[in-house]
C-alpha positions in Angstrom: 94.4 -79.7 36.6 94.8 -83.0 38.7 92.5 -83.5 41.7 94.3 -84.0 45.0 91.6 -86.0 46.6 93.3 -89.1 47.8 91.5 -92.4 48.8 92.2 -91.9 52.6 90.8 -88.3 52.6 87.7 -89.3 50.8 87.0 -92.3 53.1 87.3 -90.0 55.9 84.8 -87.7 54.4 82.2 -90.5 53.8 82.7 -91.7 57.4 82.0 -88.2 58.6 78.8 -87.8 56.5 77.6 -91.4 57.0 78.5 -91.5 60.7 76.9 -88.2 61.6 74.1 -86.1 60.2 74.7 -83.0 58.1 74.6 -79.8 60.0 71.1 -78.8 61.1 69.4 -75.7 59.5 68.5 -74.6 63.0 71.0 -71.7 63.6 71.0 -72.0 67.3 71.5 -75.8 67.3 74.0 -75.5 64.5 76.2 -73.1 66.6 76.0 -75.7 69.5 76.8 -78.6 67.4 79.7 -76.9 65.6 81.5 -76.5 69.0 81.0 -80.2 69.8 83.7 -82.1 68.2 81.9 -85.4 68.8 79.0 -84.1 66.6 80.9 -81.9 64.0 84.6 -82.7 64.0 85.3 -81.8 60.4 85.0 -78.3 59.4 85.3 -79.0 55.7 81.7 -80.3 55.7 79.5 -77.5 54.4 76.3 -76.7 56.2 73.0 -76.5 54.2 71.5 -73.0 54.1 74.3 -71.2 55.9 77.2 -69.0 54.9 80.6 -69.9 56.1 83.9 -67.8 55.9 87.5 -69.3 55.0 90.9 -68.3 54.6 93.4 -69.3 52.0 97.1 -69.2 51.9 98.5 -68.4 48.4 98.8 -71.6 46.3 97.4 -73.8 49.0 93.9 -75.2 48.0 91.1 -76.1 50.4 88.4 -78.5 49.8 84.8 -78.6 51.2 82.3 -81.4 51.0 78.6 -82.0 51.3 76.3 -84.8 50.6 73.0 -84.8 48.5 71.1 -87.6 49.8 68.3 -87.8 47.2 68.2 -87.4 43.4 66.5 -84.6 41.7 67.5 -82.2 44.5 67.9 -78.4 43.8 71.2 -77.2 44.5 72.8 -73.7 44.8 76.6 -72.9 45.6 77.8 -69.4 45.8 81.5 -68.4 46.2 82.4 -64.7 47.2 86.0 -63.8 46.9 87.2 -61.2 49.3 90.7 -60.1 48.7 91.9 -61.6 45.6 90.6 -63.6 42.4 90.0 -67.2 43.2 89.9 -70.4 41.2 87.3 -72.9 42.2 85.8 -76.2 40.9 82.8 -78.2 41.9 82.8 -82.0 41.4 80.5 -84.9 42.0 81.7 -88.2 43.5 78.8 -90.9 43.6 78.3 -92.5 47.0 78.4 -96.4 47.2 75.0 -97.8 46.9 75.4 -100.7 49.4 75.8 -99.5 53.0 75.8 -102.8 55.1 76.1 -100.7 58.3 73.0 -98.5 57.5 70.5 -98.9 60.3 72.9 -100.7 62.6 74.0 -97.5 64.2 77.6 -98.3 63.6 79.8 -97.0 60.7 81.3 -99.8 58.4 84.8 -100.6 58.9 87.4 -98.3 57.4 88.9 -101.0 55.0 85.4 -101.7 53.8 84.7 -98.1 53.2 87.9 -97.9 51.1 86.7 -100.7 48.9 83.4 -99.0 48.3 84.7 -95.4 47.5 87.0 -95.0 44.5 89.5 -92.3 44.5 88.6 -91.2 41.0 88.4 -87.4 40.0 84.6 -87.5 39.9 82.3 -85.5 37.5 83.2 -82.0 36.9 80.1 -79.8 37.2 81.5 -76.1 37.2 84.8 -74.2 37.1 85.4 -70.5 37.5 88.4 -68.1 37.9 88.0 -64.6 38.9 86.9 -62.1 41.5 83.1 -61.9 40.8 80.6 -63.4 43.2 79.7 -66.4 41.0 77.2 -69.3 41.7 76.5 -72.8 40.5 72.7 -73.5 40.4 70.9 -76.7 39.3 67.2 -77.3 39.7 67.7 -81.2 39.7 71.0 -82.5 41.1 71.9 -86.2 41.6 72.6 -87.7 44.9 76.3 -88.1 45.8 79.3 -86.6 47.5 80.1 -83.1 46.2 83.6 -81.7 46.5 84.3 -77.8 46.1 88.0 -76.9 45.8 89.2 -73.4 46.0 92.6 -71.8 45.6 94.1 -68.3 45.4 97.1 -68.0 43.1 97.8 -64.4 43.7 98.0 -63.8 47.6 96.5 -65.0 50.8 92.7 -64.3 50.7 89.6 -64.6 52.5 86.4 -65.9 50.9 82.7 -67.0 51.7 80.8 -69.9 50.7 77.0 -70.6 50.7 75.2 -73.7 49.7 71.6 -74.8 49.9 69.4 -77.5 48.7 66.2 -75.1 48.8 67.2 -72.2 46.9 63.7 -71.1 46.1 62.6 -70.7 49.7 65.9 -69.6 51.2 66.7 -66.4 49.2 69.3 -65.3 51.9 70.8 -62.5 49.6 68.8 -59.2 49.2 67.4 -58.9 45.7 68.5 -55.8 43.5 65.9 -53.4 42.1 65.3 -53.1 38.4 67.8 -50.2 38.3 70.6 -51.4 40.6 72.8 -48.3 40.0 73.9 -45.8 42.6 73.2 -42.3 41.4 75.1 -39.1 42.4 72.4 -36.6 43.0 74.5 -33.7 44.6 78.1 -32.7 44.5 79.9 -30.2 46.6 83.5 -29.5 47.7 83.5 -31.8 50.7 80.0 -33.7 50.4 78.4 -36.1 47.8 74.8 -37.2 47.9 74.0 -40.6 46.8 70.6 -42.2 46.1 69.6 -45.6 44.9 66.4 -47.7 44.5 65.4 -49.7 47.5 65.7 -53.6 47.5 62.3 -55.4 46.9 63.5 -57.9 49.7 62.8 -55.2 52.3 59.7 -53.6 50.6 57.8 -56.7 49.3 59.1 -59.7 51.4 59.3 -57.7 54.7 62.7 -59.1 55.7 65.1 -56.9 57.8 67.3 -54.8 55.5 69.8 -52.1 56.0 72.2 -50.4 53.8 75.9 -49.9 54.2 77.9 -47.3 52.2 81.7 -47.7 51.4 83.8 -44.8 50.4 87.4 -45.0 49.0 89.8 -43.5 46.6 90.9 -46.5 44.6 88.2 -48.5 42.9 84.7 -50.0 43.4 84.1 -53.1 45.2 82.1 -56.2 44.0 81.1 -57.5 47.4 80.9 -56.2 51.1 83.4 -58.9 52.0 85.9 -57.4 49.8 85.5 -53.9 51.2 85.8 -55.2 54.7 88.9 -57.2 54.0 90.5 -54.1 52.7 89.5 -52.3 55.9 90.9 -55.1 58.2 94.5 -55.0 57.5 95.5 -55.3 61.1 96.8 -57.8 63.5 93.4 -59.2 64.3 92.6 -59.9 60.6 95.8 -62.1 60.4 95.3 -64.3 63.3 96.4 -68.0 62.5 93.4 -70.3 61.7 92.9 -73.1 64.2 94.3 -76.5 63.0 91.7 -79.0 62.4 89.0 -76.4 61.4 90.3 -74.1 58.7 93.8 -75.1 58.5 95.7 -77.6 56.4 99.2 -79.1 56.8 100.5 -77.1 53.9 99.5 -74.0 55.7 102.4 -74.5 58.3 104.8 -73.4 55.7 103.4 -69.8 56.1 104.9 -69.9 59.8 108.1 -71.5 58.9 107.2 -75.2 59.2 108.3 -77.1 56.2 106.5 -80.6 55.5 108.7 -83.5 54.9 109.6 -84.5 51.3 107.3 -87.3 51.2 104.4 -85.0 52.1 105.6 -82.6 49.6 104.3 -84.5 46.5 101.1 -86.1 48.1 98.1 -83.8 47.8 98.4 -81.1 45.1 95.8 -80.4 42.4 95.0 -76.7 41.6 98.6 -75.7 42.4 102.1 -77.3 41.8 104.9 -78.4 43.8 107.1 -75.7 42.5 104.6 -73.0 43.5 104.5 -74.5 47.1 108.2 -74.5 47.1 108.3 -70.8 46.3 105.7 -70.3 49.0 107.6 -71.9 51.6 110.8 -70.1 50.9 109.4 -66.6 50.9 109.7 -64.6 54.1 106.7 -63.3 55.9 105.7 -59.8 54.4 104.8 -57.1 57.0 101.1 -55.9 56.8 100.7 -53.0 54.1 99.4 -49.8 55.1 95.7 -49.6 55.6 93.8 -48.0 52.6 91.8 -44.9 53.0 88.5 -46.5 53.0 85.4 -45.9 55.2 82.2 -47.9 55.6 79.0 -46.4 57.2 75.8 -48.4 57.8 72.9 -46.1 57.6 69.6 -48.2 58.3 67.0 -48.4 55.7 67.4 -45.1 54.2 68.1 -45.0 50.4 69.6 -41.4 50.2 72.7 -40.6 52.1 75.1 -37.5 52.2 78.7 -38.4 52.5 80.5 -35.5 54.4 84.1 -34.4 55.3 85.5 -35.4 52.0 88.6 -33.8 50.4 88.0 -31.2 47.7 88.9 -31.8 44.2 89.4 -35.5 44.8 87.8 -38.6 43.0 86.0 -41.1 45.4 84.5 -44.4 44.8 81.2 -45.1 46.3 79.4 -48.5 46.7 76.2 -49.4 48.3 75.4 -52.8 49.9 72.0 -54.1 50.8 72.4 -56.3 54.0 70.0 -58.9 55.4 70.4 -58.3 59.1 68.8 -61.6 59.7 71.3 -63.7 57.7 74.1 -61.0 57.6 74.3 -61.7 53.9 74.7 -58.8 51.4 74.3 -57.9 47.7 76.3 -55.1 45.9 74.6 -52.4 44.0 76.4 -51.0 40.8 78.7 -48.6 42.4 79.7 -45.1 41.0 82.5 -42.5 41.4 82.5 -38.8 41.6 85.1 -36.0 41.8 84.4 -33.5 44.6 84.4 -29.8 43.6 87.5 -27.9 43.7 88.1 -25.0 46.2 87.0 -21.5 45.4 88.7 -21.4 42.0 88.3 -24.2 39.7 91.6 -25.9 38.6 92.1 -27.6 35.4 92.9 -31.3 35.1 96.3 -31.9 33.5 96.4 -34.5 30.8 99.3 -36.8 30.4 100.4 -37.7 26.9 98.9 -40.9 25.9 97.1 -41.6 29.3 93.5 -42.2 29.5 91.7 -39.8 32.1 88.2 -40.4 33.6 86.1 -37.3 33.9 83.0 -36.8 35.8 80.6 -33.8 35.1 77.6 -33.0 37.2 74.3 -32.0 35.4 74.7 -28.9 33.4 78.3 -28.6 34.7 81.5 -28.0 33.0 85.1 -29.4 33.4 88.4 -27.9 32.0 91.4 -30.1 30.9 94.8 -28.9 30.0 97.2 -30.6 27.7 100.8 -29.2 27.4 103.1 -31.4 25.5 106.7 -31.4 26.6 108.2 -31.6 23.1 107.6 -30.3 19.7 104.8 -31.8 17.9 103.2 -31.7 14.3 99.6 -32.7 15.5 97.6 -33.7 18.5 95.1 -36.8 18.6 92.3 -36.2 20.9 90.0 -39.1 21.9 86.7 -38.4 23.7 84.5 -41.3 24.8 81.2 -39.9 26.2 79.7 -42.9 28.2 76.2 -41.6 28.7 74.6 -38.7 27.0 76.2 -36.3 24.4 78.7 -33.7 25.7 80.0 -30.5 24.2 83.8 -30.4 23.5 85.5 -27.1 22.8 89.4 -26.9 22.3 91.5 -23.8 22.4 95.1 -23.7 21.2 97.0 -21.0 22.9 93.6 -19.1 23.3 92.4 -19.7 19.7 89.2 -21.9 19.3 90.1 -24.9 17.0 87.3 -27.2 17.8 83.7 -27.1 18.9 81.4 -30.2 18.6 79.0 -32.3 20.3 80.2 -35.8 21.1 78.3 -39.0 21.4 80.0 -42.4 21.9 83.8 -42.5 21.0 85.2 -39.6 18.6 88.7 -39.0 17.5 89.9 -35.4 16.5 93.1 -34.5 14.8 94.5 -31.1 15.8 97.2 -29.3 14.1 100.2 -28.8 16.4 102.5 -25.9 17.1 105.7 -25.7 18.9 105.3 -25.3 22.7 101.6 -25.0 22.2 99.2 -25.5 25.1 95.5 -26.9 24.8 92.6 -26.0 27.0 89.7 -28.3 26.6 86.3 -27.5 28.0 83.6 -30.3 28.5 80.1 -29.2 29.1 77.9 -31.9 30.7 74.3 -32.7 29.5 71.1 -31.2 30.8 69.5 -34.7 31.4 72.0 -35.7 34.1 75.6 -36.3 35.3 78.1 -37.3 32.6 81.0 -39.5 32.7 83.8 -39.5 30.0 87.1 -41.0 29.2 89.6 -38.5 27.5 93.0 -39.1 26.0 95.4 -36.5 24.2 98.6 -37.8 22.3 101.1 -36.4 20.2 102.6 -39.8 19.3 102.1 -40.7 15.6 101.1 -44.4 14.6 100.6 -47.2 16.8 97.4 -48.9 17.9 94.7 -46.6 19.1 93.4 -47.0 22.6 89.7 -47.1 21.7 88.1 -49.4 19.1 87.0 -48.0 15.6 83.1 -47.7 15.4 80.9 -47.4 12.5 78.6 -44.4 12.1 75.7 -46.6 13.0 76.0 -48.5 16.4 72.5 -49.9 16.4 71.6 -53.7 16.6 69.2 -54.9 13.9 66.9 -57.8 14.8 65.2 -59.7 12.0 61.5 -60.1 12.8 60.9 -62.9 10.0 63.7 -64.9 11.6 62.4 -65.1 15.1 61.4 -68.3 16.6 60.3 -69.4 20.0 63.8 -70.3 21.1 66.1 -67.9 19.0 66.6 -64.6 17.4 68.8 -63.4 14.7 70.6 -60.0 14.8 73.2 -58.0 12.8 75.4 -55.0 13.4 78.0 -53.1 11.5 81.8 -53.4 11.9 84.8 -51.5 10.5 87.9 -52.1 8.5 89.7 -52.7 11.8 89.9 -56.1 13.2 88.4 -56.1 16.6 86.8 -58.5 19.0 83.0 -58.4 19.4 81.3 -59.9 22.4 77.5 -60.5 22.7 75.5 -60.7 25.8 72.0 -61.3 26.6 69.8 -60.8 29.6 66.1 -61.8 30.2 64.0 -58.8 31.3 60.4 -58.4 32.4 57.4 -57.5 30.2 57.3 -54.1 31.7 60.9 -53.3 30.6 60.8 -50.3 28.3 62.9 -47.6 26.6 63.3 -45.7 29.8 64.9 -48.7 31.6 67.1 -49.2 28.5 68.4 -45.7 28.4 69.4 -45.8 32.0 71.6 -48.9 31.4 73.1 -47.3 28.3 76.6 -46.7 29.9 79.0 -47.2 27.0 82.0 -47.2 29.4 80.7 -50.4 31.3 82.5 -53.1 29.7 82.1 -56.9 29.5 83.7 -57.2 33.1 80.6 -55.8 34.5 78.4 -58.6 33.2 77.5 -61.9 34.7 79.4 -64.9 33.2 76.0 -66.5 32.5 74.9 -63.7 30.3 77.7 -64.1 27.9 76.7 -65.6 24.4 79.8 -65.5 22.4 83.0 -63.5 21.4 84.4 -63.2 17.8 86.7 -61.2 15.7 85.5 -59.4 12.5 86.3 -56.8 10.0 86.0 -56.1 6.3 88.2 -54.2 3.9 84.9 -53.2 2.1 83.0 -50.9 4.4 79.9 -51.8 2.3 80.2 -55.5 3.5 81.3 -54.9 7.1 78.2 -56.5 8.6 77.9 -59.5 10.6 74.9 -61.7 11.9 74.4 -64.0 14.7 71.6 -66.4 15.8 71.2 -66.5 19.4 69.7 -69.8 20.6 68.6 -71.4 23.8 66.0 -68.8 24.5 62.5 -69.4 26.1 59.2 -68.9 24.2 57.4 -65.6 24.6 60.3 -63.9 26.8 61.8 -60.5 26.3 65.5 -60.2 26.3 68.1 -57.4 26.2 71.0 -57.8 23.7 74.3 -56.0 24.0 77.3 -56.0 21.7 80.7 -54.9 23.0 83.5 -54.0 20.8 87.0 -54.3 22.4 90.0 -52.6 21.4 93.7 -53.6 21.3 94.4 -51.9 24.6 91.3 -53.4 26.4 89.1 -50.3 26.3 85.6 -51.5 25.1 82.6 -49.7 23.7 79.0 -50.9 24.1 76.6 -50.6 20.9 73.2 -49.4 21.6 71.2 -52.2 23.5 68.5 -54.0 21.5 65.2 -55.3 23.1 64.0 -58.6 21.6 61.2 -60.9 22.1 60.8 -64.5 21.2 57.6 -65.9 19.5 55.1 -67.2 22.0 53.7 -69.8 19.5 55.5 -71.9 17.1 
C-alpha cells in the first residue's frame, strides 16, 4: 500500500517535535500541557508512557508520530482495536543529522526543513491486520521519526494506542497468571459462579488492581475496550471529534462535507479513492439497538457469582484485570456457559448440518434431539469433545443404537428410518466441566465439517536431534489433505503435566494464539497411511529453555482440532 505522508505534513511534524519537547511523562503536567496549544498543538504526536484513545471513520486512516532521539533505545508500541478489526503499520523515517537551528532557541525556516526531510516511505518495521491486541517491541531501536498509520476498513471504530521507550520499567498492563482461564465453578438456573487466578501484578508488585466482569449473549471479547464500545452505543458515544485534535479533513465527509476534487487524490495510503467516494456518498446510519451486555467491577475478588440470568440461556463471560493507577487492562481467557433449564430439563434441538456448542457441568448430562424433516437413509453424527472424554448415547425412536466414550473428534454413521427421531444423551466428565461441538446431518457426500484425525494425535520429539537452538518433531496425518499449523510458546522450568492438561482445549483454535507464537502452516496428506507422517525442525530457540509445542489441523469449513501439546527443551550446552 502506498504511504500518504506528503512532504508538507512531514515537515510540520518535524517542526513540532524539534520546536517543542515530547510530552512529559509526568501525568499532571502532561494534562496541563495538552490543554495548552502553544506547548502541544498537534494531537498526532504520541506521548511516551501514556495510553491515548482515538476514533476512526471507515476507510479514513490516521497517522501518529513520535521521535526516538537516541540510538539503541527500547521501544514498545501496542494497538488495541475496540469495535472492529484494524490495519496498522509502523515505519521509521530518519531525522536529518544537521540541525543548524539547534541550540539557538529558534526553529529552522520551513523551506530549509523541506530540503532536509525527504518525503519517502521510510523503513517498514511492522504491519498487522486483525482485532487482536497486538504489539511491536524492540530492545534496540534507532533514532528517528516513527510513524504509526491506522485504518478501519469495516466500520467506524474506536481504538487505543500505547507507546513507551522504557517497557521494562513501565509494565502498565496487568500480567496474567500462568493459568489465565476463567472457570465456571457453579451453575444454576439464574446464577453462574466464576473463578480465576489472581494477577501477579497485584500480589507480587503491589500495584492497585481490580477486576471487571463482562456478561453478554453474543461472544467473548478480547479487550475491555471492545466490551465498553459495545455498551456505549448511545449519542454521547457518537460525539464528533474536535477538529485539529482527533479529526482529519477527510472525516468531514461523515457529516456531509465533501472535499474538493484536488483534495480528493492527495493523501491516501491504506485506503483508496474509490472507497472514500463510497464513504462520502453513503447516508448516516442510525445507531443500532444496544446489545444485551453488562459490566460489573468487583474490586480485587477473584470469585464472583453472576445473578439474575435467564434460565436455559447461553452467556459469555469475560474477566479483565484493570490497573486502577493507569486505567489499563488485560483480558483473561473468557468462557461461556448455559444456565440450567427450568424445573423440567428441555432437550436442545439440533439443526441438520449445523454445529451446536454444548456445555456440560461436572458429572452433569445434556440431552439433544434430532428430528430430520425429510426421509433419510443414514445420519452422520460428529462429536468433538474439547476437554476430557464424554459418554455419548443415541436412541432412535427409543431404541439404543450407540453408546461410546468419546475423546477428541469422532464420527458415527447411524442407519436411518423414515420419520425417525434421535435422542442424544451426553454425560460429562467427573474431573470437571465439559465443552463439546456436535453436528448431525442427513446429507450424503460433501466436505466434512471437522478435519480427519489419525488414531494417535501425539507429537513426537527426537531427542538426538535436539540442539541449543532447535528441536525436531513429527506427527501423523491422514489421507485427507488438510492444513496444519505449528505454534510454540516458551514456558517456565516449573511448567508440568498439570499445566499442560489445563490448556488442552482442543476446540481453542489458532485464532486464540498470539501472532508471535506462530511457527508455520503447511498442507499435508498421504494416500498410504503407513507413510502419513511429517517432520519439522523448529529453529530460533534459546539454549536451555522449555517450550510448549502445539499442532492444529484445520478442516475445510474452518473448524480446527489441536493435537496433544508437547513439552520440549533445548540443550543447554552444545
